[in-house]
N, C-alpha and C positions, 0 to 999 in steps of 0.2 A: 603227532598222535596217530594211532592206528585205530580204526573203526572196527569193532568186534561184534556187531549186531548178529550176524548169522550164527556164530558159535554160541553166543549167549542164548539166543533164541532156541538152538538145538539142545542146549543143556536143560531148557525148561519144556522140552517136548514139542516145539514148534518147528516143523521141518519145511514149510512152505511160506513164501512171502504172502500169498493170499490169505493164509490162516492168521498171520500176524496183522495183516491189513484189516481184516474183519474185527479182530479183537481191539484194535486201536479205534476203529470207528464206533464200537460199542462204548468206549470210554470217551467219545467226543472228538477224537482226532481223525478227521477224514483226510486221507492221503490219496493223491491220484496214482494210477497204475505206473505212470512214468517215474514219479518221485519215489514210489515204493521200490521199484526196481533198482534205482540208484542207491537207495538205503541199504537194500538187501545184498546187492552184488558189488558194490563199490564203496568208495569213500565219499561221504556227503560233502558238498561244497559249502553249504550252510544249513544250519538247523537251529530252530528256535529253542531256547532253554525250556519253555512251556511243553514243547513237543517232546523234549527229552524226559521231562518229568512224567509224561503219559506213558512213554515207552518203558521207562523203569517200573512204573506201576504195573503195567500189563505183564512185563516179564518177571516181575518180583525181583528186581536186581538193583544194584548200586551203579552210580555213574561210572565208577572204576571198572565195572564189568564191560561197559560199552566202549569206553575210551582208554586205550593203553598207551601210557607215556613212552616216548622213545627219545630219551634225552641224548643219545649218541648221535642223533641227526642234527643236533643244534651246534652251530659254529660259535665257539667262544672267543671273546677278545683275546688277541695275541696269537691265536692259532693261525698257521699258514693255511691258505686255501689250497689244499693239496688236490691235484688232479688224479682221478683214479682211472688212469688209461692203461689198458693192458700192454704188456710187453710186446713189441712188434706191431702194435696198432698204428694206423696212420694218424698223423696229427690233424686236429680239426682245421678245416679250411676257413679263413676269415671271411666275413660277409663282405660283399661287394656293395660299396656305397656310390650310388649314381651322382654325377656332378653335372651341373649345368654348363653349357658351352660359353655362356656369356659372362661367367664368373660369379654371378649372383648365387646365393645360397638357396637351397630347397626349402619349402615350407616344412614345419615340423610335422612328424609323422603321428 
């Protein structure tokens, strides 16, 4: 999914995160400056469904305006996991796994 808050807000005439933050607070959703910054400029890691309801009410939009599906990013069963390495690019270096000298295994990481 692609998070589309900024464009949706701009289409409704809201150009600043602080404007949206004030409107959300007026509707009972108080968001910290840090979380608002993440919602405005990035992809949220988690978001409550109730919060999405308030955002949709404030922006007068549907959930499909905020969350854009990207089905091409989903790996389907039977598809090969094709590496997208540029031609001439160096192959990735495998990770070095430390080993104990006494032969015992390391604790799980």
